[in-house]
LOSE-873775 format. One record per residue (C-alpha): residue in one letter; x, y, z; residue number from 0. Coordinates in Angstrom, 2 decimals. Each point is the difference from the previous one (the first is absolute). Example, Ala and Ser with C-alpha at 12.3 -4.5 7.8 and 13.67 -1.06 7.14 Angstrom:
2
<pt 'a',<12.30,-4.50,7.80>,0>;
<pt 's',<1.37,3.44,-0.66>,1>;
***
This chain:
239
<pt 'm',<-22.10,2.99,-64.51>,0>;
<pt 'p',<1.68,-1.44,3.31>,1>;
<pt 't',<-2.88,-1.20,2.14>,2>;
<pt 'd',<-0.99,0.82,3.79>,3>;
<pt 'e',<-1.13,-2.61,2.38>,4>;
<pt 'g',<-2.82,-1.83,-1.08>,5>;
<pt 'y',<-3.20,0.30,1.39>,6>;
<pt 'n',<-1.07,-3.45,0.40>,7>;
<pt 'n',<1.13,-0.66,3.55>,8>;
<pt 't',<0.66,3.50,1.23>,9>;
<pt 'f',<-0.45,3.62,-0.30>,10>;
<pt 'c',<1.87,2.70,1.36>,11>;
<pt 'i',<-0.24,3.67,-0.20>,12>;
<pt 'i',<3.38,1.78,0.68>,13>;
<pt 'n',<0.40,3.73,0.23>,14>;
<pt 'p',<1.83,2.54,2.08>,15>;
<pt 'f',<-2.37,0.07,2.78>,16>;
<pt 'h',<-0.63,-3.98,0.29>,17>;
<pt 'i',<-3.65,0.66,0.32>,18>;
<pt 'v',<-0.73,-3.64,-1.05>,19>;
<pt 's',<2.12,-3.27,0.03>,20>;
<pt 'c',<-2.41,-3.10,-0.40>,21>;
<pt 'a',<0.04,-3.75,-1.33>,22>;
<pt 'l',<-3.55,-0.60,-1.03>,23>;
<pt 'q',<-2.03,-1.51,-2.52>,24>;
<pt 'd',<-3.35,1.38,0.00>,25>;
<pt 'i',<-0.09,2.75,-2.63>,26>;
<pt 'g',<-2.99,1.70,1.77>,27>;
<pt 'l',<2.35,0.67,3.21>,28>;
<pt 'q',<2.74,0.70,-2.09>,29>;
<pt 'q',<-2.42,2.79,-1.82>,30>;
<pt 's',<-0.70,1.34,3.52>,31>;
<pt 'l',<3.42,0.35,0.84>,32>;
<pt 'l',<1.06,1.85,-2.69>,33>;
<pt 'q',<-3.00,2.48,0.40>,34>;
<pt 'q',<1.05,0.55,3.38>,35>;
<pt 'a',<3.57,0.46,-0.99>,36>;
<pt 'a',<-0.91,2.57,-2.83>,37>;
<pt 'e',<-2.33,1.96,2.59>,38>;
<pt 'k',<2.85,0.16,2.62>,39>;
<pt 'l',<2.44,1.15,-2.66>,40>;
<pt 'r',<-2.29,2.76,-1.27>,41>;
<pt 'a',<-0.51,1.32,3.89>,42>;
<pt 's',<3.94,-0.03,0.41>,43>;
<pt 'i',<0.31,2.00,-3.17>,44>;
<pt 'q',<-2.15,2.81,1.62>,45>;
<pt 'f',<3.17,0.39,2.42>,46>;
<pt 's',<2.74,-0.65,-2.00>,47>;
<pt 'r',<-0.80,2.35,-3.35>,48>;
<pt 'a',<3.49,0.39,-0.72>,49>;
<pt 'd',<0.99,-3.54,0.05>,50>;
<pt 'p',<-0.40,-2.04,-3.06>,51>;
<pt 'a',<0.51,-3.33,1.72>,52>;
<pt 'p',<-3.66,-0.63,1.11>,53>;
<pt 'h',<-1.33,1.28,-3.61>,54>;
<pt 'n',<2.22,-2.66,-1.49>,55>;
<pt 'a',<-1.01,-2.68,2.56>,56>;
<pt 'l',<-3.57,0.70,-0.58>,57>;
<pt 'g',<0.65,-0.58,-3.64>,58>;
<pt 'd',<1.39,-3.18,0.84>,59>;
<pt 'v',<-3.03,-0.99,2.07>,60>;
<pt 'l',<-2.42,0.95,-2.83>,61>;
<pt 'm',<2.01,-1.99,-2.37>,62>;
<pt 'd',<-0.07,-2.84,2.12>,63>;
<pt 'a',<-3.89,0.26,0.22>,64>;
<pt 'a',<-0.32,0.22,-3.83>,65>;
<pt 'e',<2.24,-3.35,-0.33>,66>;
<pt 'l',<-2.26,-1.70,2.60>,67>;
<pt 'a',<-3.11,1.18,-2.07>,68>;
<pt 'v',<1.44,-1.65,-2.97>,69>;
<pt 'i',<1.47,-3.08,1.76>,70>;
<pt 'a',<-3.20,-0.97,1.44>,71>;
<pt 'c',<-1.69,0.32,-3.52>,72>;
<pt 'n',<3.08,-2.19,-1.24>,73>;
<pt 's',<-0.17,-2.58,2.59>,74>;
<pt 's',<-4.07,-0.44,-0.71>,75>;
<pt 'n',<0.50,-0.36,-3.44>,76>;
<pt 's',<3.55,-2.26,0.35>,77>;
<pt 't',<1.85,2.49,-2.08>,78>;
<pt 's',<2.20,1.16,2.77>,79>;
<pt 'a',<3.03,1.46,-1.31>,80>;
<pt 'a',<3.56,-1.08,1.57>,81>;
<pt 'g',<1.53,2.37,2.21>,82>;
<pt 'g',<-0.80,3.40,1.24>,83>;
<pt 's',<0.14,3.52,-1.05>,84>;
<pt 's',<-1.16,0.93,-3.55>,85>;
<pt 's',<0.05,-3.27,-1.22>,86>;
<pt 'v',<-3.43,-0.63,2.00>,87>;
<pt 'f',<-1.66,2.11,-2.37>,88>;
<pt 'g',<1.04,-1.58,-3.15>,89>;
<pt 'g',<-1.62,-3.18,-1.46>,90>;
<pt 's',<-2.11,-0.89,-3.27>,91>;
<pt 'i',<-3.75,-0.54,1.86>,92>;
<pt 'p',<-1.58,3.80,0.43>,93>;
<pt 'l',<-0.95,0.68,3.39>,94>;
<pt 'a',<-3.52,0.64,0.97>,95>;
<pt 'a',<-0.76,4.04,-0.37>,96>;
<pt 'e',<-0.79,0.76,3.86>,97>;
<pt 'v',<3.37,-1.96,0.70>,98>;
<pt 't',<1.69,2.35,-2.80>,99>;
<pt 'd',<-1.53,3.07,1.16>,100>;
<pt 'q',<1.07,-0.63,3.90>,101>;
<pt 'a',<3.29,-0.84,-0.94>,102>;
<pt 'a',<0.47,3.11,-2.47>,103>;
<pt 'g',<-1.22,2.08,2.52>,104>;
<pt 'l',<2.12,-1.07,2.96>,105>;
<pt 'm',<3.06,0.47,-2.40>,106>;
<pt 'k',<-1.35,3.68,-1.07>,107>;
<pt 'q',<-0.16,0.83,3.96>,108>;
<pt 'a',<3.86,-2.01,0.29>,109>;
<pt 'v',<1.12,2.44,-2.75>,110>;
<pt 'd',<-1.69,3.18,0.96>,111>;
<pt 'd',<-0.44,0.06,3.72>,112>;
<pt 'g',<3.19,-2.25,0.85>,113>;
<pt 'y',<3.19,0.40,-2.68>,114>;
<pt 'm',<-0.94,3.42,-1.59>,115>;
<pt 'a',<-0.88,1.52,3.09>,116>;
<pt 'a',<3.39,-1.08,1.56>,117>;
<pt 'l',<1.23,1.84,-3.30>,118>;
<pt 't',<-1.18,2.96,0.77>,119>;
<pt 'i',<1.83,0.16,3.19>,120>;
<pt 'n',<3.15,-1.46,-1.68>,121>;
<pt 'r',<0.20,0.14,-3.96>,122>;
<pt 't',<3.13,-2.37,-0.05>,123>;
<pt 'n',<-1.37,-2.49,3.00>,124>;
<pt 'a',<1.43,-3.27,-1.46>,125>;
<pt 'd',<-2.87,-2.19,1.72>,126>;
<pt 'a',<-2.90,1.89,-1.59>,127>;
<pt 'l',<1.78,-0.17,-3.47>,128>;
<pt 'v',<0.35,-3.56,0.11>,129>;
<pt 'g',<-3.57,-0.22,1.44>,130>;
<pt 'l',<-1.50,1.75,-2.60>,131>;
<pt 'a',<1.90,-1.94,-2.71>,132>;
<pt 'e',<-1.21,-3.59,1.76>,133>;
<pt 'a',<-3.65,1.23,0.06>,134>;
<pt 's',<0.03,1.40,-3.68>,135>;
<pt 't',<1.24,-3.35,-0.83>,136>;
<pt 'a',<-2.59,-1.64,1.57>,137>;
<pt 'm',<-2.58,2.18,-1.17>,138>;
<pt 'a',<1.69,-0.96,-3.68>,139>;
<pt 'k',<-0.31,-3.66,0.76>,140>;
<pt 'l',<-3.92,0.33,1.18>,141>;
<pt 'a',<-0.93,2.15,-2.82>,142>;
<pt 'n',<1.55,-2.53,-2.36>,143>;
<pt 'r',<-1.60,-3.00,1.85>,144>;
<pt 'q',<-3.28,2.12,-0.56>,145>;
<pt 'g',<0.41,0.24,-3.65>,146>;
<pt 'd',<1.20,3.61,-0.07>,147>;
<pt 'p',<3.33,0.23,-1.77>,148>;
<pt 'v',<-0.13,3.73,-0.49>,149>;
<pt 'a',<-0.27,0.78,3.54>,150>;
<pt 'a',<2.66,-3.12,0.72>,151>;
<pt 's',<2.45,1.97,-2.38>,152>;
<pt 'q',<-0.56,3.45,1.74>,153>;
<pt 'h',<0.32,-1.67,3.85>,154>;
<pt 'i',<3.16,-1.96,-1.12>,155>;
<pt 'h',<1.80,3.16,-1.38>,156>;
<pt 't',<-0.94,1.87,2.83>,157>;
<pt 'a',<1.45,-2.52,2.05>,158>;
<pt 'l',<3.35,0.16,-2.10>,159>;
<pt 'g',<0.08,3.65,0.83>,160>;
<pt 'h',<-0.17,-0.42,3.74>,161>;
<pt 'y',<2.71,-2.59,-0.04>,162>;
<pt 't',<2.16,2.21,-2.44>,163>;
<pt 's',<-0.53,2.80,2.85>,164>;
<pt 'a',<1.07,-2.22,2.71>,165>;
<pt 'l',<2.89,-1.51,-1.68>,166>;
<pt 'a',<1.33,3.31,-0.67>,167>;
<pt 'r',<0.90,0.44,3.73>,168>;
<pt 'p',<1.38,-3.71,0.75>,169>;
<pt 'h',<1.49,1.04,3.17>,170>;
<pt 'l',<-3.46,0.41,1.51>,171>;
<pt 'l',<-1.12,-3.37,-0.81>,172>;
<pt 'g',<1.72,-2.06,2.73>,173>;
<pt 'd',<2.79,-2.42,0.14>,174>;
<pt 'a',<1.06,-1.94,-2.98>,175>;
<pt 't',<-2.64,-2.36,0.25>,176>;
<pt 'e',<-2.93,2.45,-0.08>,177>;
<pt 'r',<1.64,1.63,-2.80>,178>;
<pt 'a',<0.23,-3.23,-2.14>,179>;
<pt 'd',<-3.66,-0.65,1.04>,180>;
<pt 'v',<-1.07,3.51,-1.33>,181>;
<pt 'r',<2.09,-0.44,-3.36>,182>;
<pt 'y',<-1.54,-3.44,-0.56>,183>;
<pt 'n',<-3.39,0.95,0.32>,184>;
<pt 'a',<0.57,3.17,-2.04>,185>;
<pt 'a',<1.47,-2.72,-2.85>,186>;
<pt 'c',<-3.23,-1.66,0.19>,187>;
<pt 't',<-1.79,2.87,-0.36>,188>;
<pt 'a',<2.15,1.17,-3.10>,189>;
<pt 'v',<-0.70,-3.06,-1.73>,190>;
<pt 'l',<-3.69,0.30,0.30>,191>;
<pt 'a',<0.27,3.54,-1.20>,192>;
<pt 'g',<2.01,-1.13,-3.05>,193>;
<pt 'r',<3.28,1.60,1.01>,194>;
<pt 'v',<2.02,-3.10,-0.38>,195>;
<pt 'd',<3.11,2.18,-0.07>,196>;
<pt 'l',<-0.56,1.17,3.45>,197>;
<pt 'a',<-0.78,-3.38,1.15>,198>;
<pt 'e',<3.38,-1.35,-1.28>,199>;
<pt 'q',<1.93,2.81,1.74>,200>;
<pt 'l',<-1.62,-0.61,3.25>,201>;
<pt 'l',<0.10,-3.69,0.15>,202>;
<pt 'k',<3.56,-0.03,-0.81>,203>;
<pt 'm',<0.61,2.41,2.97>,204>;
<pt 'v',<-1.91,-2.29,2.24>,205>;
<pt 't',<1.70,-3.14,-1.19>,206>;
<pt 'a',<3.36,1.54,0.11>,207>;
<pt 'a',<-0.58,0.75,3.81>,208>;
<pt 'g',<-0.65,-3.85,0.34>,209>;
<pt 'k',<-3.41,0.72,1.49>,210>;
<pt 'l',<-1.89,-2.12,-2.33>,211>;
<pt 'q',<-0.32,-3.63,-1.26>,212>;
<pt 'a',<-0.43,-1.06,-3.50>,213>;
<pt 'q',<-2.85,-2.45,1.05>,214>;
<pt 'e',<-1.73,3.06,1.43>,215>;
<pt 'l',<0.26,1.74,-3.41>,216>;
<pt 'a',<-0.97,-2.70,-1.85>,217>;
<pt 'a',<-3.31,-0.74,2.08>,218>;
<pt 'd',<-1.20,3.57,0.19>,219>;
<pt 'd',<-2.98,0.45,-2.48>,220>;
<pt 'd',<0.66,3.70,-0.23>,221>;
<pt 'l',<3.04,-0.64,-1.77>,222>;
<pt 'a',<-1.73,-2.25,-2.49>,223>;
<pt 'a',<0.64,2.35,-2.83>,224>;
<pt 'l',<3.81,-0.47,0.25>,225>;
<pt 'r',<0.02,-3.72,-0.27>,226>;
<pt 'g',<0.90,0.26,-3.59>,227>;
<pt 'v',<2.76,2.78,0.26>,228>;
<pt 't',<3.59,-1.24,0.09>,229>;
<pt 'w',<1.24,2.19,2.75>,230>;
<pt 'f',<-2.64,-1.42,2.31>,231>;
<pt 'q',<0.78,-3.54,-1.02>,232>;
<pt 'd',<3.71,0.47,0.79>,233>;
<pt 'm',<-0.94,1.83,3.43>,234>;
<pt 'i',<-2.19,-3.26,0.98>,235>;
<pt 'q',<2.39,-2.17,-1.29>,236>;
<pt 'r',<3.17,1.32,1.52>,237>;
<pt 'p',<1.27,-2.04,3.07>,238>;
***
């Protein structure tokens, strides 16, 4: 999947309230700032119960906190995943049980207190649906890393359902670049769910819009299952 800004040198949280914007390397300070951001968002929710935005922002902050917990463990084990987002949760070396529990707990809060709460206010809210899809994908990768393929399969199919709901109303997803990003991530999730047909449809839409480079496709491990497929080979070899 497309990667976010790496965490090696900087760490930034961006939400509608711009609560935190920082460039720090100390993980303890980063965790403290995330906790403060979550507390402020929870407080703001009490005064804006009809607005899904602070719920979505809370979900984003809690997902950042879950990522940071895994990044800290990856770094100590020298197994850091490249990039950001759900790629952080993947890997071949299982995490310590306490790290898994911490990350899973934070992701559950992101889902329940963040994105699902936003959907109770607006059931078609695009940010909430995409947030749920990304969180479920991260949960799938974490479960797979911990040797639980059944849970991983359940989470990845849940993620695909949320992406499908979000893509049913593409006009709510933002501009052309933002729509392309969601379609691409949905395609990656479709591959992981075994829906190669859907992945083909989505990737062709993204490439037709000129929003994706062949080298990105070829390098993405989430698309590894497609590397021997004719239409995918044609796509990455196209000038």
